[in-house]
C-alpha positions as CSV (number, residue, x, y, z in Angstrom):
1,M,-195.1,85.4,-267.0
2,T,-194.6,81.8,-265.8
3,R,-196.8,79.7,-264.4
4,R,-194.5,79.2,-261.6
5,T,-193.7,82.9,-261.2
6,R,-197.4,83.7,-260.8
7,F,-198.0,81.0,-257.8
8,D,-194.8,82.5,-256.3
9,S,-196.6,85.7,-256.7
10,R,-199.9,84.5,-255.2
11,A,-198.1,82.8,-252.5
12,R,-196.2,85.9,-251.3
13,L,-199.6,87.8,-251.4
14,A,-201.1,85.1,-249.4
15,V,-198.4,85.7,-246.7
16,R,-198.8,89.3,-246.3
17,S,-202.6,89.2,-246.6
18,T,-202.8,86.6,-243.6
19,A,-200.4,88.9,-241.6
20,L,-202.6,91.6,-242.2
21,A,-205.6,89.9,-241.0
22,L,-203.7,88.7,-237.7
23,T,-202.6,92.2,-237.2
24,L,-206.1,93.7,-237.6
25,G,-207.5,90.8,-235.8
26,A,-205.0,91.7,-232.7
27,A,-206.1,95.2,-232.8
28,L,-209.7,94.5,-232.7
29,T,-210.1,92.2,-230.0
30,G,-207.3,93.0,-227.8
31,A,-208.6,91.5,-224.7
32,A,-208.7,88.0,-226.5
33,F,-205.2,87.9,-227.8
34,A,-203.7,89.4,-225.1
35,E,-205.0,86.6,-223.0
36,A,-203.5,83.9,-225.6
37,G,-200.7,86.0,-225.6
38,N,-199.8,84.7,-222.1
39,F,-199.7,81.1,-223.0
40,P,-196.3,79.3,-222.1
41,I,-194.3,79.6,-225.3
42,T,-190.5,79.1,-224.3
43,A,-187.2,80.6,-225.5
44,Q,-186.4,77.0,-227.0
45,Q,-189.8,77.0,-228.9
46,R,-189.4,80.5,-230.4
47,G,-186.1,79.8,-231.2
48,T,-186.7,76.6,-233.0
49,A,-189.5,78.2,-234.7
50,Q,-187.3,81.0,-236.0
51,Q,-185.0,78.8,-237.4
52,V,-187.3,76.8,-239.1
53,A,-189.4,79.7,-240.2
54,S,-186.2,81.0,-242.3
55,A,-185.2,77.4,-243.8
56,G,-188.4,75.0,-243.2
57,V,-187.4,71.3,-242.3
58,P,-186.0,68.6,-244.3
59,L,-188.5,66.4,-246.3
60,S,-187.6,63.5,-244.1
61,E,-189.1,64.9,-241.1
62,L,-192.4,65.2,-242.7
63,A,-194.8,62.1,-242.1
64,P,-195.0,59.5,-244.6
65,N,-198.5,60.2,-245.8
66,A,-198.3,64.2,-245.0
67,P,-200.7,65.9,-247.3
68,D,-200.6,68.7,-249.6
69,S,-203.3,70.5,-247.4
70,Y,-205.2,70.4,-244.8
71,T,-208.8,72.1,-243.7
72,I,-208.5,72.8,-239.8
73,K,-211.7,71.6,-238.2
74,R,-213.9,71.9,-235.0
75,G,-212.0,69.5,-232.5
76,D,-208.9,69.2,-234.2
77,T,-205.7,70.0,-231.9
78,L,-201.8,71.2,-232.6
79,W,-200.6,67.9,-231.5
80,A,-203.0,66.1,-234.2
81,I,-202.2,68.3,-236.6
82,S,-198.5,68.0,-236.1
83,G,-198.9,64.4,-236.1
84,I,-200.3,64.7,-239.7
85,F,-197.5,66.5,-241.2
86,L,-194.5,65.5,-238.8
87,K,-193.3,61.9,-237.8
88,S,-193.3,63.3,-234.0
89,P,-196.3,65.1,-233.0
90,W,-194.8,66.8,-230.0
91,R,-192.4,68.6,-232.6
92,W,-194.8,71.2,-233.1
93,P,-192.5,74.2,-233.0
94,E,-191.7,73.3,-236.3
95,L,-195.2,73.1,-237.4
96,W,-195.6,76.6,-236.0
97,G,-192.2,78.0,-237.2
98,M,-193.3,77.0,-240.9
99,N,-195.9,79.5,-240.5
100,L,-194.2,82.1,-238.0
101,D,-194.7,84.9,-240.5
102,E,-198.6,84.0,-240.9
103,I,-199.2,82.3,-237.4
104,R,-197.8,84.8,-234.8
105,N,-199.4,82.9,-231.9
106,P,-199.6,79.2,-232.2
107,H,-202.7,78.9,-230.1
108,L,-204.5,81.2,-232.7
109,I,-205.3,78.7,-235.2
110,Y,-209.1,78.7,-235.9
111,P,-211.5,76.2,-237.7
112,G,-212.0,76.7,-241.5
113,Q,-208.4,77.8,-242.2
114,V,-206.3,75.7,-244.6
115,L,-203.0,74.4,-244.3
116,F,-200.8,74.2,-247.5
117,L,-197.5,72.1,-247.9
118,D,-194.7,73.7,-249.5
119,K,-192.1,71.5,-250.7
120,T,-189.4,73.2,-252.8
121,G,-185.7,73.2,-252.5
122,G,-185.2,69.7,-250.5
123,R,-187.2,71.6,-247.4
124,A,-190.6,71.6,-246.2
125,R,-192.8,74.6,-244.9
126,L,-196.4,74.9,-244.0
127,R,-198.5,78.1,-245.6
128,L,-201.7,79.1,-243.9
129,A,-204.3,80.2,-246.4
130,Q,-208.2,80.1,-247.6
131,P,-208.5,78.9,-251.1
132,A,-210.9,80.4,-253.4
133,D,-214.3,78.6,-254.0
134,G,-214.4,76.1,-256.3
135,G,-211.6,74.0,-255.1
136,T,-209.1,75.4,-258.0
137,G,-206.3,75.8,-255.9
138,V,-205.8,79.3,-256.2
139,V,-205.1,81.2,-253.2
140,K,-207.4,83.7,-252.4
141,L,-207.0,85.8,-248.7
142,S,-208.4,88.7,-247.5
143,P,-208.0,90.5,-243.9
144,R,-210.6,89.8,-241.5
145,A,-211.1,90.7,-238.0
146,R,-212.3,87.7,-235.0
147,G,-214.6,88.9,-232.3
148,T,-214.8,85.8,-230.5
149,A,-213.0,84.4,-227.6
150,I,-210.0,82.1,-228.1
151,D,-211.4,79.4,-225.7
152,G,-214.0,78.9,-227.9
153,D,-212.7,78.9,-231.3
154,A,-209.0,78.8,-231.5
155,I,-208.1,74.9,-231.4
156,P,-206.1,73.7,-228.5
157,S,-202.8,72.4,-228.4
158,I,-204.3,68.9,-226.7
159,P,-207.7,67.4,-226.0
160,F,-208.0,69.7,-223.2
161,H,-211.0,67.6,-221.7
162,L,-208.7,64.7,-220.9
163,I,-206.5,66.9,-218.3
164,E,-209.2,69.6,-216.9
165,P,-210.8,67.3,-214.0
166,F,-207.2,66.9,-212.7
167,L,-206.1,70.7,-212.6
168,N,-207.9,71.2,-209.2
169,E,-208.1,67.6,-207.8
170,A,-204.4,66.2,-208.6
171,V,-202.6,68.3,-206.1
172,I,-199.0,67.5,-204.5
173,F,-198.1,69.5,-201.4
174,E,-194.4,70.0,-201.1
175,N,-194.8,69.6,-197.2
176,N,-198.0,67.8,-195.0
177,E,-199.4,71.4,-194.8
178,L,-202.9,69.5,-195.0
179,A,-202.4,69.0,-191.3
180,L,-202.6,72.4,-190.2
181,A,-205.3,73.5,-192.9
182,P,-209.0,74.2,-192.1
183,R,-211.1,70.8,-191.0
184,I,-214.8,69.7,-191.2
185,V,-215.3,69.3,-187.3
186,A,-219.4,68.5,-187.6
187,T,-221.9,67.7,-190.0
188,Q,-225.7,69.0,-190.3
189,E,-227.5,67.1,-188.3
190,G,-224.9,64.7,-187.0
191,R,-225.0,63.2,-190.5
192,V,-221.8,60.7,-190.8
193,L,-221.3,61.5,-194.8
194,L,-221.6,64.7,-196.6
195,S,-223.2,64.7,-200.2
196,R,-223.8,67.8,-202.6
197,G,-226.0,70.6,-201.1
198,D,-225.1,69.4,-197.5
199,T,-223.6,71.8,-194.8
200,A,-220.6,71.1,-193.2
201,Y,-219.0,73.3,-190.1
202,V,-215.4,74.0,-190.3
203,R,-212.9,75.4,-187.9
204,G,-209.5,76.8,-189.0
205,E,-207.8,79.7,-190.6
206,L,-209.7,80.5,-194.0
207,G,-208.1,84.2,-194.7
208,N,-210.1,85.6,-197.3
209,N,-210.8,82.7,-199.4
210,T,-214.4,81.6,-199.8
211,A,-214.3,78.5,-202.2
212,F,-212.1,75.6,-201.2
213,R,-211.4,71.8,-202.0
214,I,-212.0,69.1,-199.7
215,F,-209.3,66.5,-199.4
216,R,-208.9,63.3,-197.2
217,E,-206.1,62.3,-195.4
218,P,-202.4,63.1,-197.4
219,R,-200.1,60.1,-198.2
220,P,-196.3,60.6,-198.6
221,L,-194.8,59.8,-202.4
222,K,-191.3,58.5,-201.9
223,D,-188.5,58.3,-204.7
224,P,-188.6,55.0,-205.9
225,S,-184.9,54.7,-206.2
226,T,-184.0,57.0,-203.0
227,G,-187.0,56.4,-200.6
228,E,-186.8,60.4,-200.2
229,I,-190.4,62.0,-199.8
230,L,-190.6,64.0,-202.7
231,G,-194.4,65.4,-201.6
232,Y,-197.8,64.6,-200.2
233,E,-200.8,63.8,-202.3
234,A,-204.1,64.0,-200.9
235,A,-207.4,62.3,-202.4
236,Y,-209.7,64.9,-203.7
237,V,-213.1,64.6,-202.0
238,G,-215.0,67.5,-203.2
239,A,-215.5,71.1,-203.4
240,T,-217.3,73.6,-200.9
241,E,-218.1,77.1,-200.4
242,S,-218.2,79.6,-197.5
243,V,-221.7,80.6,-196.3
244,R,-221.0,81.9,-193.0
245,N,-217.9,83.0,-191.0
246,G,-217.1,81.4,-187.6
247,E,-216.4,83.3,-184.6
248,T,-215.9,83.1,-180.9
249,R,-218.0,84.9,-178.6
250,T,-218.8,84.8,-174.7
251,G,-221.3,82.4,-173.5
252,S,-223.9,82.7,-171.1
253,D,-221.5,81.2,-168.5
254,G,-219.0,83.9,-169.4
255,K,-216.5,81.4,-171.0
256,P,-215.5,81.5,-174.8
257,E,-217.8,79.8,-177.4
258,I,-216.4,78.6,-180.6
259,I,-218.8,79.1,-183.4
260,P,-217.6,77.3,-186.5
261,A,-218.0,78.6,-190.0
262,T,-220.7,77.4,-192.1
263,F,-220.0,75.8,-195.4
264,T,-221.9,74.4,-198.1
265,V,-220.9,71.4,-200.1
266,T,-221.0,72.1,-204.1
267,S,-219.6,69.2,-205.7
268,I,-218.7,65.8,-204.7
269,R,-216.2,62.9,-205.9
270,Q,-216.8,61.0,-202.7
271,E,-219.0,61.6,-199.9
272,A,-217.2,64.0,-197.3
273,N,-217.0,63.4,-193.9
274,V,-215.5,64.7,-190.6
275,G,-211.9,65.2,-190.4
276,D,-211.7,66.0,-194.2
277,R,-209.2,69.1,-194.7
278,L,-209.8,72.1,-196.8
279,A,-207.8,73.6,-199.3
280,P,-208.4,77.1,-201.4
281,V,-209.3,76.6,-205.2
282,P,-206.5,78.1,-206.9
283,A,-206.3,80.4,-209.9
284,R,-207.4,78.7,-212.9
285,E,-204.4,77.6,-215.1
286,F,-204.0,78.3,-218.8
287,S,-206.5,76.0,-220.7
288,N,-204.1,75.6,-223.9
289,Y,-200.7,73.5,-223.5
290,A,-198.1,73.8,-226.0
291,P,-196.3,69.9,-226.4
292,H,-192.7,70.1,-226.6
293,A,-189.6,67.9,-225.9
294,P,-187.3,68.9,-223.2
295,A,-184.1,71.1,-224.2
296,S,-181.8,68.9,-222.4
297,P,-181.7,65.2,-221.3
298,L,-184.5,64.2,-218.7
299,A,-185.0,61.0,-217.0
300,G,-186.7,59.7,-213.9
301,Q,-189.5,57.3,-212.8
302,I,-193.0,57.0,-211.9
303,V,-193.8,57.5,-208.3
304,S,-197.3,56.6,-208.2
305,L,-200.7,56.2,-210.1
306,Y,-203.4,58.3,-209.6
307,G,-206.3,56.8,-207.9
308,D,-206.4,53.3,-206.1
309,A,-205.4,51.3,-209.6
310,L,-202.4,48.8,-209.6
311,T,-201.6,49.8,-213.2
312,A,-202.4,52.7,-215.5
313,G,-203.2,52.9,-219.1
314,Q,-203.9,55.3,-222.1
315,N,-205.5,58.5,-220.7
316,Q,-204.6,57.8,-217.1
317,I,-202.8,60.2,-214.9
318,V,-199.3,59.4,-213.2
319,A,-197.0,61.3,-210.9
320,L,-193.2,61.6,-211.8
321,N,-190.3,62.1,-209.5
322,R,-188.9,65.0,-211.1
323,G,-190.3,68.6,-211.3
324,A,-189.4,72.4,-211.6
325,R,-185.9,71.8,-209.8
326,D,-185.1,69.3,-212.3
327,G,-186.2,71.3,-215.2
328,V,-189.6,70.2,-216.2
329,E,-191.8,72.3,-218.0
330,R,-195.5,71.9,-218.4
331,G,-196.0,70.5,-222.0
332,H,-193.0,68.3,-221.8
333,V,-193.5,65.2,-223.8
334,L,-191.6,62.2,-222.2
335,A,-191.0,58.8,-224.0
336,L,-192.4,55.8,-221.5
337,W,-190.2,52.9,-220.9
338,R,-190.9,49.6,-220.1
339,A,-188.0,47.1,-218.1
340,G,-186.7,44.7,-219.4
341,E,-187.5,41.2,-217.9
342,R,-185.0,38.7,-216.0
343,V,-185.2,35.5,-217.9
344,I,-182.9,32.4,-217.7
345,D,-181.0,31.5,-220.9
346,K,-181.6,28.2,-221.8
347,T,-179.3,27.9,-224.6
348,D,-176.6,28.1,-222.4
349,A,-175.6,25.1,-220.4
350,S,-174.9,27.2,-217.2
351,R,-178.3,28.6,-217.2
352,P,-177.5,32.4,-216.4
353,T,-180.0,34.8,-215.9
354,I,-180.2,37.7,-218.4
355,K,-181.8,41.0,-218.2
356,L,-183.7,42.0,-221.6
357,P,-183.1,45.4,-222.9
358,D,-185.8,48.0,-221.7
359,E,-188.1,48.7,-224.5
360,R,-189.7,52.2,-225.2
361,H,-193.6,51.9,-225.2
362,G,-195.7,55.0,-224.9
363,L,-195.7,58.9,-224.4
364,L,-196.4,61.1,-221.4
365,F,-197.9,64.6,-221.5
366,V,-196.8,66.9,-218.4
367,F,-199.7,69.1,-217.2
368,R,-198.9,69.9,-213.6
369,V,-195.5,70.8,-212.4
370,F,-194.3,71.0,-208.7
371,D,-191.2,71.6,-207.3
372,R,-190.1,68.1,-206.7
373,M,-192.9,66.4,-208.7
374,S,-195.0,66.5,-211.6
375,Y,-198.0,65.2,-213.0
376,A,-198.2,63.5,-216.6
377,L,-201.1,62.2,-218.7
378,I,-200.5,58.7,-220.7
379,L,-201.1,59.8,-224.3
380,T,-200.1,56.4,-225.6
381,V,-199.1,53.1,-224.4
382,K,-198.7,49.6,-225.1
383,D,-198.5,47.5,-221.8
384,P,-199.8,48.3,-218.3
385,V,-198.0,51.4,-216.4
386,R,-196.7,50.5,-213.0
387,P,-194.8,52.6,-210.0
388,G,-191.1,52.2,-210.8
389,D,-191.4,52.5,-214.7
390,R,-188.8,54.9,-216.5
391,F,-189.1,57.8,-218.6
392,S,-186.7,59.8,-220.6
393,Q,-186.9,62.6,-223.1
394,P,-188.4,61.3,-226.4
């Protein structure tokens, strides 16, 4: 048997062993794996993965300095690992697809696992394995089960801490429903401003909810091109919880007496006051996001910057004038464009005004999608981002 044949046999054994390991893990940790199965994996991503799994990707698609192997470390993300092996980090389905037989779910990749880059036949494929002790390059795999929750062990798609604070705070209301939402009508001991731990008195329809977010007066968000109101963004103030329900009873004078509900302010971003509105805390969204490019052409503009800044930079949040109705999905990676300046051509005797070409200068990552708008994180950028700047598919 030749050395090459022995290596191929070991590689096939590695694939079968890893698949068995994942199967055993799924059987023994059903709850954790079931939760992972609910992470958003689109038909396009799965189709790409299946196609790449059968043939790999051209060597030209690899990053110039793609290593032969890489050991996954704590703190790694699918985005970062994709950037190590591929030219475009958002093309994570290729990375997943190259491991389709071994990594059934792209969100179940753990620290300590080793990725091997197989470059044969002019194509590239990744193999998931664990080298034997001693670093001899011999692949040795054995089945094992994992009993830890995925959120505490499996690596995420992107650095989740960058967007987690905005999942409850950054909200676009389709209509100005906050105008009819429960409101703070009075404060403890007549205080003007409320801080964490203070008591607030609330009137309005609370339903069965006990946990609420506090928002200030919303502002309309308009499409930069058409002027259409696409939604309403309200400044996030903090969070509050119900202590005692309100009621209406008959007073000593025989007239109806309104008793507002009692709330305690549990967290604060800015001090709350009378007139602030309440909205229920939504169900927690998935904590993993799969970066991917749009399946069809997508273009639009930035409507606003989250917060009070005039310009935005890396790791800041922007609102886009495209949403679910336009095909935007959570996890979409979009290219950011800088509008070309208008300058005078001093080399022409007539001194005409010319417009320089638009230049691509950054990437956006969509993490919240509403009907007509979306929120995106600025992943990379060269110049300050302003309302009206364009975006497109990468």
